N, C-alpha and C positions, 0 to 999 in steps of 0.2 A: 402562198401556202408555206408551212414550215419546212425547213430542210431536214428536220428530224426524221425519226423512224416513221414510215408510212405503212400501216397494216390495217386490214379489215378482216374480221372473222365473225362467223355467226353459226349457231347451232339451233335448229328448229325445235320448238317446244310444243308438242301436241298439235302441230299444224297451225299455231297462232302466228300472227305477224310479229316478227322479232325486231323490226327496225326501230331505231331509237326514236325517230319521229315518223309521223305518218307518211311524209314525202321522202323519207330516207331510202336509200338503196343499199342493201348489204349482200355480200357474197356468201352463199351457204357452203359450209365445209363439214367434214365428218367430225363427230363429237370427240373422237379420240386422237384427232390430229394435233401435232405438237409443233410449235414454231421452231424453225431452224435458224431464223434470223435473230441475232442478238444485238442489244444496245450496250451502253456502258454499265448497265446494272447486271447483277448476277443472273437474274431470270426475268424473262418477259412473260406477262400473263398469256395463258394459252387455253384453248377450248378443252374442257374436261378437267382443268385444275380444280382441286378441292380444298375447301377451308372448313374449319370446325365451326365457325360462326361468322355473322356479318361483320363483326368488329375485326376479326382476323383478316378477312378479305379487304376491308377498308385500309387497314394498316399496310398490307402488302402493296395495294395499288397506290397508296400515298407515297410509299418509298420509291416505287417505279416512277411516279410523276415528278418527284423531287429531282431524280437523276436526269429526267428529260427536260425539265425547265417549266413546269406548270404545277398547279395544285388542283385538287378535286373537291367535289361536294356530292352529297347524297341527292339523287334526283327523283327517280320514279320508283314506286313500290306497287306490288299487286297483293291484295289481301290486307287484312287489318288485324293488329294484335288483339287477341281475345275473341275473335270472330272466326268461326270455321276452322281452317287449318292454320290461321295466323298469317303472317307475312310469308309469301312464297316466292317473291321475286324482288330483287333490288338492283337499281341501276346507279352506278357511280359515273359522274361525268366530269369533264374539264370545267374549271371554275368559270370559263367564258362561254359555256354552252347555254343555249336558249337565248331568248330576247327579253329585254326589260319591258315591264308592263306599266302602262300609264295609270296613275292612281287618281281617284276622284275624291274631293273633299265632301263633307256632309252636305254642303249647299249645292253640290253638283258642279262646282267650278274645278277646272284643271289645277292640280297642285304643281308647284315647281319641284321637279325631280332631280336628284343628284345624277351626275354622269355615271352611266353603267359601263362595266367592262364586257358585258355579255355581247357576243357577236355571232351566236349560232354555231359555235364549234361543235363538230360531230364526234370528237374523241370520247370514248366511254368504255366501261367494262360492266357486263351484266352477269349477275349470279342468280341461280335458281335453287330453291330448297328442295332436297330429295331425301327420303328416309330409307336407308339401307339397314335392315335388321333392327328396325325400330329406333335407330340412332340417326338423327338428322344431320345432313351435311349440306354445304353450299357449294355448288358446282358452277364454274364459269361456262356460260353458254353463248356469250357474245363479247367481242373485243374489237375496238378500233382505235388506232393511234394516229389518225389523220387530223391535223389542225389547220384552221384557216387564219391563223395569226402567228406572229413571231413568238418563239419560246424564249423564256428569260435565261440569262446567264447565271452562273453559280453565285456570283456576288450580288445578284439582284433578287434572289429567291426569298431572302429574309424579309423583304418588303411585303410579301403576301401574308395575309392574316393567318392562313393555315399553318405557316411555318414559324410564327412568332411564339415559340415555346420556351418555357422556363424550366430548367432541370431542377430536381430536388435539391442538389447542392447549391445552385444559384438561389433558390427560394430560401434556404437556410441562411445564406449570407445576406440577402436582402432583409430578412427578419432581424438579423443581428445589427445591420447598419441602421435600421429603423429604431431599434432600442437605443442605439448610440446617439440618436437625434440628427442623423444626416438627412439632407434633402434628397429628393429623387434624382436630381441632376448630378449631385455629388456621388450618389451610388453608381449611376451609369458610368461616369468618368472613371471612378476608381476601378470598376470591373473591366472597363476597356483597357486600362493600364495593366491590370492583373493578367488578363487573357492575351495581351499583346495584339489587339486588333485595332483597326483604324477607327477614327471617330465616326459614330453612327453605324458601325458594322456588327453590333451585338445581335443575336438572334431574336431579341425582343425590344420593344420600344418603351418610351416613357409612359404611354397610356397603359401598357401591359403591367408595368411595375405598380402604377397607381391602383389598378384593379386588384392586383395581388394583395397590396397593403390593406385595401378595403375588406377583402375576404378574411385577412388576418384579424381585423377588428371584429368581424362577425363571429369568428370562431375563436374562443379563448381556451386553449388546450390546458391551461393551468387550473382554471376555476371550474370548467364544466365537469371534469371527473369528480371533483369535490361535491358538486351539486348532484351528481349521479348517486354518490354514496348517501347523501342526505335524503334523496328521493327513496332509496331502498329502505332507509331507517324509518321514514314516514310510513311506507307501505307495511313494514313489519309492525309498527305501532297500531296501525289500523286493523291488521289481520295477523295474529301471531303465527298462523300456519304458513305465511309467506317466508321463504328462506333465501338468504343471500350470504355471500362471503367475499372478501376482497383481500388484496395484498398490496402494500406500499413498498416502493423501492427505497434506496438509501437517501434519496433527496426528498422523501415524503411525498412522492408523486404516485398516482394510481398505476400499478403494474398489471394486475389482473383483477377481474371481478366476475362472479357467477351468481345466478339467481334462478329460482323456480317458484311456481305458484302452487297453492294447496290442491287445486284441481289436477295439476300435472303429477303431483306425488300420488294421488289416488289412482290415476290412470296407469301410472308405472307399476303399481302393485299388481295389477291384473295383466297388463299388456307390455310389461317391460322385459319380456323374454327375448325379443328381437328388436334391436335399436339401430338407427342410423345416426352417426355423428358426423355432420357436415361441417367441414372447416375450409371450404373452397372460396369463401367470400371474406372481404375486408371492409371495414368502415374507413373509406379513403380519407375523409376529412380529419380523422383522428389517427390514422395509420395504425389501427388495431385490428387484429384478426378476430373474426366473428365465428363462434362455434355454436351449433344448434343441435340438440338431441331431439329426435322425433321417432315415432313408431307408427303402428297401425293397430286399430282396435278390431273388435270382432265383426264390425260392419264394413271393414275396409277403409275407414276414415282415418285421416292423418291425426295423430295424437302428439301434442307438444309436451316434452318432458323437461326441458331446461335450456339455458342460454348462458354464454360466457363471452368475455372480451379479453384477449391476451395481447400484451404489448409486444412480446417477442415470440417468434416461432421456433422453439427448440424443445428438446426432450424434457427439460425441467419445467417449462411452462405447461406442456401437455400433461405432465405428471400431476402438477398442481390442479389442473382442471378436472382430471379424472378422479382424483382423490376427493375433491370437493363435491363432485356429482354423486359419488358413492355415499358421502356423508349426508347429502340431501335425501337419498333413497334408502337410508337405514342400513347401508352396507351391502345391499342386494345388487350384485353385478348381473348384467344381461347374459343370456346364454350365447347369443351371437351379436356381433357388432360390425356394421358395415361402415367403411370410411373411404376416402380417396387414397390414392397411392402416395402417402406421406411417410417417409422413413423415420422422422422424428416421432410422429404419432405411433407408428408401428412399435418402436422401442418402448414408448411409454405404456402402451396397452399391455405388452408382454410383462412389464414390471408391475403395474397396478392391478391388472385383471388377468392373472395367469390362467384362470379356469374358463375364460371367455374365448369362444372361437372368433378370431378376427379375420375379416375378409375384405377384399377391395371391391368397390362397386364397378362392375364391368362397363357401365355406361361411361364412367369417367375415363376408363382405359380406351374404349373404342373411339371416343371422341377425339383422341390424340392421333389416331391412325392416319388421318389425312395429312397431318404435318410430318409424321414419321416415314410413311411409305408411299404416299401418292406420287411424288417426283421420282423416288427410287425405282418403283415398279412400273410406272407409266401405264400402258394399256393393260398390263396384267394385274393392276391393283384390285379391280372388282373380283376377279377370279380368286386372288389370294384372300380377300376379305370373306368370300363365301366359304372357302376352305377353313379359315380360322374359326368362323362362327360354328361350322359343323363340328370341328374338333372340340371347341369350347363346350358344346352341348352333349357330348358323348356321355355314356353311362358308366363304362368300365375304365378303370385306371390303365389296364393293359392296352386297351384300344387307344387311349389318349397318347401314351408314350410312343406307340408304334406309328400312329398317324402324324404326330408332331415331327418325328424324324423324317418321315416321307415329305411333309410339307417344307421343311427346311432344305432338304435336298432338291426338291422340285423348283424352288424359287431362288436357290443359291443364297441363303441368308445365314450361313454359318458364322460369319464374322460381324453380323449386324448387332450393335450394342443393345438395341431395343428388344430384339428377339432373344438375346442371351439373358437380359434382365427379366423378360416375361417368363421364360422357362424356369429361371431360378426362383421366382416367386409364384409358381403355378399353383401351389397349395392355397394361395390366398384369393384366386380368381376363377380357376377352372372348375366347372360344375362337377366333374367326377370326384373331386376332392372335397366339395362342399355339400353334396347331397345328403350325407349322413347327419347333417346339422339342421336345426329348425330356423328358418329365416322368415316365416310368415308372409311369404310373397314379396318381401322387400327387395329381393334380387331381381324381380321382374322389372323390365324397362318401363312398362305403363305405370307401375306404382312409383318408380323413380321420378317420372314426369309430374305426378300428382304432388309428391313431396317437394319437388323443386318449385312448383307453382306456389306452394305454401311459404317456402323460404323467401321467394321473391316478394311476397307481401310484407314480410318482416324487414327485408332490405329497404323497401320503399319508406319505412318509418324512421330512417336514420337522419332526420333533419337536425335535431338537437340532442346531444348526448344525455343531458339531464332529464329529458322527457322520454328517452328511448324505452325504459322499463315499462312506463305506463302505456306507451304506444303498443309495445309488444303484448301487454296484457289485454288491451282492447282487441287486437287481432286474434289472439287465442280465444277470447270470449266470443267474438263474432264467429270464428271457425266452429266452436262448440255448439253455438246456437244453430248455425246452418246445418251442421252434422245431425243434430237432434231432429230438426225438421225433415231432413232427407230420410232419416231412419223411420220416422213416423209415416212418411209417404210410402216408403217401401213396404212397411207392414200392412198398409191399407190395400196394397196391390194384390191381385190374385196371383198365386203361385201355380204355374201350369205344370202338371206332372206329365212327362213326355214318354215314359217307358212302361208305365203300368206295373212296375216292380214294387213289391212291399218295402224293399230297401229304400227306394226313392220316397215313398209315402212316409216312412218312419223318419228319414233324415229331414224331411221338410218340417216336421214338428219340433225338431231339436235344434237345428242349425239356423243361423241368421240367413237372410236372403242372399247376402254376399257369399258366405261359405257354401250354402246349398247350391248356388249357381256353379261354383267350382266343382263340387261333387257331381252335379248333374252333367257337366261337360264330360267327365270321365265315364259316367254311366252310359251316355249316348255312344261313346267310342268303344265300350267294352264288347258289344256283339261282333266287332270286326276282328276279334282275336280268338284264337283256338287254344283250348286248354287240354293238356295231356298229363295223365298221372304217370310220373316217372318212378316214384318210390312212395312208400307209405308217408302221407303227409307232405309230399313234395310234388309240385306241378311245374311243367314247362309251359309257358304262355308266350305265343308269338303271333304276329299279325298274319292274317290269312294269305298274304302275298309272300311271306318269308318262307324260304326253304330250310334255313338253318338259323341258329341263334335263338333269340328270345330272352325272356326274363324267367327267373326262378322264383316261384312262390312257395313259401312254407306255410301250411295251414294245419293247426292241431286243434280240432273242434272242442275236445274235452277241456282244454286249457284256454280256449278262446284266444289263441295266439295266431297272428297273421303277420307275415313279413314278405317283402319283395326285394329282389336285387336292384331294382331301379331307385329305391330309397325315396320315392315320391312322398310317402306319408311322413317320413322323418324330416323331409325338406320343407313341406308345406302344411302338414297337419291334415291333409285330405287324402283318403285312400285312392290308389291309382286304378286305372282301368284293368290292369292285370289281376289284381286282387278281387275286384268286383266281378270279373269274368269267372274266376274260380268259385266265388261264393254263389253266384246265380246258377252256374252249371251243376252245382252240388246241392241245390235246393235249400240254400241258407237264406232265410227271409228277413234277417235283421243284421245290423252292424253291431258288433260287440261294443259295450259302453266305452272302453278305453280308446277306441278308434273314432269316437266322436268327441274330441277334446273339448274341455270346458272353455278353452281359448276361443273357439268358434261357435259356441252355443248362444242361443237367444238370451239366456240369462247366464252370463259368464261368471257371476259371483258365486260363492259357496253357500247357497241357501238350501233349505230342505227340499227334496224332490217330491213332486206330487205323485200320489199313488192311485191305483186303479179303482178300488171299490168305492171311494168317495166320488170319483168321476162318474161311475155308473149311477150312484144314488142321486146325485144332484146335477146330472148332465144337462137337463133342460134349463135349469136356472143359470148354470154356468155359461151355457151358450147364449142365453139372453143377456147376461152381464157382459160377455165379450162383445156382442153386437152393440150394446149401448156404449161401451167404452170406445169402440171403433168409430161410432157416429159422433161421440163427444169430441174425439180428436179431429175428425174430418171437419166438423163445424167450427172448432176453436181456432184452427190455424189460419182461418180466413183473414182475421185482423188481429192486431195486437190487443185491442180492447177485449175482444172475445176470449183471447188466450189468457189474459189476466183474470177475467171473471171465472173461467174454467179452472184455473189453478187455485184460485181462492176457495171456490165452492168444493172442489175435490179434496182439498186439504181439510176442510171442515168435516166432510163425510168420512174421510179416513180416520180423523181424530175420534169421531163418534164411534166408529166400528172398533177401534182399538180399545175404547173404554168398556166395550161389552165383555162380559165374562167368557172365558174360553172353556170348552168342555174338556174333561180329563179323558185321555185315551189309553186303552190298553196297548200292548205291543202289537196286536193284530189290527188295531184301528188305524185309519188313515186320515190325514188332514190335507185338504187341498190348499196349497199355498201358492197363489199365482203372483209373480212379481209385478210390482206396480207399473213398470214400464213396458209390460208385455201386452201386445195386441196380436191375437192369433189370426193369421191370414186365412182367407178362403183359398182352397186349392182346387184347381181344375185339372182333371185327368185328361189323358189323350183322347178320350171319347167325348169331351166337352161336358162331363158331369161335374158339377161343382160340389166339393166336399168341404165342410167346415171342420178343420182339424182341431183336435184337443190334445194336449200334451200329457202323455203318460210317462212312465219310467223309461229312460233312454235305452234300457236293455231289453225292452219288450216290443213285439210287433204292434202295428198301429191299431188293428181291429180288436175289439174287445168281445166279440161274439159273432153270431151269425149275421150276415149282412141283411138289412131289412129295408123296407120301403121308406123313403124320406117323407116327412110331413109335407102336405101341399103348401106351396108358396105362390102367392099371386094367382091362385086359382088353377095352377098347373101341377099335376102330379109328376114328380121327377123320381123315377125308379132307378136304383143302382143296378148296373149291369153286373151279373155274376159270371165269373169265369170258373170253370171246373178243372180240378186237378186230380189226376188218377195216379195211384201208386203210393208208396210209403213216403213219409215226410222227408227223409234225407236220402234214402235210396241205398246207403252203404253202411249204416251203423247197426242194423239189426234190431230196431225198436220202432214203435209206432208213435203217432203224434201225441199221445197222452204223456209220454215221458221223454220226448225229444228235447235235448238241450238247446237246439236251435229255435224251439217254439216257445221258450220262456216258461214252460210248465203251466200254461193257461188252458190246456185241453183244446187248443185250436187245431183245426185241420186245414188242409190245402184249400178246401172249398170255402171255408170261412175267410181265408186270407185273400181269396180272389186272385191267385197268382197263376199265370199261364206257365 
């Protein structure tokens, strides 16, 4: 057995057997235990140690192994990428762990196997994925440094394949030697002389150099960028709406290039108010930074806006990229822009987009905490992280400043450079400073994961640079098709009304299922809050368990003005539970038009709004048409052939309808104009009664008159349940339902609205 460090540690995971092998025996220790025994490295792996990713854990354990005299390999996983929760456990083992397996040839005969170094070594490190505050971390739950073989000496380690690495500087010199016509053996000898090492003691071998030269032949950095520009020109010739721009350096080499597609420009016109600019990835084979502009549409789907490649990462490069993007989008800058914590990019945004609110993605910040604070705080790390997340989520600036100081004092972090930097940049990441700005849910960690998954698809396309633009176009087109199908499926699903409130019924006809789901969450929580009239038009709203504090809601009915101190509407475009509580408590039966933003509506474009008298006159025909349209979509999406036929025939029908003469209307007449992509869902209320919703003006209640019995369907009479409301319409404004501003002037009473 090795004379090296001998350690075994294990932390149980939900009662499962955590031994490396079924016959292995491990000693259980507490998860927060820390090794006191040290080796020649700065830090030995310990139970509870945290890493931001599998790769970070691998690099750390690899450094430890190199100091001890062995190499490692990835051994066992639990879970599978893309299935369920993904990979949730990973084992790294000694390169001599396990035993060789005998291979059989196709004819069943034993093959001659090469001599294997595997001897069943038990040394390993196990990491398990856990998500704290929706940010995944990898935590060490098992570690053993017991070897059943001799460890290598320092001058022998370079013989292991894992340590045969070639640095970027060495790669550049090898490339230069190859252009000069030197042989591989001449290169190795010259580099040995330059580095002053003995013969054969370079950290790489002749085979490694030959493999590197082969990769150079497969990747031509000089010609591929030229092919990329030619590809963009070809796409521009095929589609004039395709846009691209590039910049060459003094040696006539590609320095920067950016492009966008026609569909991306159209999406940006409607959904470009909140944008994510991701610059955290690189195209390694060309050593270029990859920047991607994305956002989210009214259905919560990821929208692609543009892409760029930058040779250098500095303020000038980012400024060029931002100016080019604005040129693509006709000079329209986003209201808010989320990026990673890059100081060069921060300066460029301040210069090129001075009116845009720039913010840092909190997911990128929290993902660095394990490296910054895990070792520093030790067993107090989890408590500190909980405190940080609570402070980050506060609503008031004063509370943030006070509790931040208390947190720094509690954990004695006054001189920590990361804490100092975070506080100096607090206006870029802390929610109390960001809530007054609209981010369309992009600051949410769940939305960040969806966007990151989309970016990973683009990264997987970086096989050849000259084909990259086409490959990205295919991914964007596939994403758009998948999103359209998912939208159709959502529209075909029944929307369940859970509160019985007319506010909920009205919102279901206006908002997309994604946005309506967000509003419904707030509606369900609203009854847990109490509303108190403090002053005229001013209410204090607090949770029923709170004795003090709460939010301040301003409501001026005559002006249809609503605001809340929590700034939830400004931040997400969805009214908060505090405002909804005030509206329902004061007999308001609809949400004013300006608080159902077009950003989240079923039809987000600026088309004419349907009006009510045409709805009443042709309601049965309209409902029949809606039912036929829903059935058409449901049947068409089964196969691609059906979908093609449906699109072709529907286009012919629409063309024929458009050729028919339009009637002339007076100012009082109304035209029903239903968007072609709209399929109105059936809505099921809390009592199980299915209602087929029709869209009226967004500033009016749902019902258009007295509730009546529904027509029999499938031989069953379904009767609407009527709820009775006694008292005046608003209760505090001194008027009746006939002229109530909250009732939309449609002579509706509480009984007609069916509101409890």
